[in-house]
C-alpha positions in Angstrom: 122.7 69.6 103.4 126.4 70.4 103.6 127.5 74.2 102.5 131.2 76.1 102.4 131.9 79.2 102.3 134.9 80.6 100.0 135.6 84.5 99.9 138.5 86.6 98.3 140.7 89.0 99.9 138.1 91.3 99.2 134.9 89.6 100.0 135.1 89.8 104.1 134.3 86.4 105.0 133.2 86.5 108.4 131.0 83.9 110.7 127.7 86.2 110.2 128.6 85.9 106.6 128.7 82.7 106.3 125.5 81.4 108.7 123.4 84.5 106.2 124.5 82.3 102.8 123.7 79.4 104.8 120.8 79.9 105.6 119.8 81.8 102.8 120.7 78.9 100.4 118.9 76.4 102.8 115.5 78.7 102.4 116.0 78.4 99.2 117.2 75.1 97.6 115.2 72.9 100.5 113.2 71.2 97.9 116.7 68.6 96.6 117.5 68.6 100.3 117.7 64.7 99.5 119.4 65.1 96.2 122.5 67.6 96.8 124.8 66.8 99.9 127.6 69.8 99.6 126.6 73.2 98.2 130.2 75.7 98.1 129.8 78.9 97.7 132.6 81.1 96.0 132.3 85.3 96.3 134.3 87.1 94.7 134.9 90.8 94.0 136.0 90.9 90.4 137.2 94.3 90.2 139.5 94.0 93.3 137.6 96.6 95.5 137.2 98.6 93.2 133.5 100.7 92.9 131.6 99.9 89.2 128.8 98.2 88.6 128.3 94.5 88.2 131.2 93.3 90.2 130.2 91.0 92.9 130.6 87.4 91.7 128.6 84.2 92.9 129.5 80.9 92.1 127.3 78.0 93.5 128.7 74.0 92.8 126.1 71.0 93.8 127.2 68.1 94.9 124.5 65.6 94.0 124.1 62.6 95.5 125.3 59.7 92.9 126.1 62.4 89.8 128.6 65.0 88.4 128.5 68.5 89.8 126.8 71.4 88.5 127.9 74.6 88.9 125.6 78.6 87.8 127.6 82.1 88.3 125.4 85.6 88.9 127.2 88.7 88.8 125.5 91.7 90.3 126.7 95.3 92.5 126.2 93.8 96.0 127.0 90.1 97.5 123.5 89.7 98.5 121.9 89.8 95.1 124.8 87.9 93.5 123.8 85.0 95.8 120.4 85.1 95.1 120.7 85.3 91.9 123.2 82.2 91.5 120.7 80.4 93.4 117.8 81.1 91.4 120.0 80.1 88.9 120.8 76.2 91.2 117.5 75.7 91.6 116.6 76.0 88.3 119.3 73.6 86.4 118.7 71.1 89.6 114.7 71.5 88.8 115.6 70.7 84.9 118.6 67.6 86.0 116.5 66.2 88.4 113.1 66.1 86.6 115.2 64.7 83.7 116.3 61.9 85.8 113.0 61.0 87.4 111.5 61.2 83.8 114.3 58.5 82.5 114.0 56.5 85.1 110.0 56.7 84.8 110.5 55.7 81.0 112.8 53.4 82.5 110.2 51.2 84.6 107.4 51.4 82.4 109.6 49.9 79.8 111.0 46.6 82.1 109.8 43.3 80.8 106.9 41.8 83.5 
């Protein structure tokens, strides 16, 4: 699973942030390693550096092997909270999406003629 970090000019996207984000996502989404080929992380400050509430946004776009990409976003007051919230949403989305796929394959296998 490849992880690519993108930031706007108001979020300092240094090497330590990239390592931390990769470590967090690998830990939280480890159960999907066989299905996800790449995750693109987009971090931005929606208020362009002004301090106000939930102004940090994290968008996660997951590329699934043989499937269309899926994306989630989460807004929070801190970059870490935005990333954690988006990772939780992505985990729930992948659980549901891949669960539907497994169920469809199971049904197709039981309906297949012998």
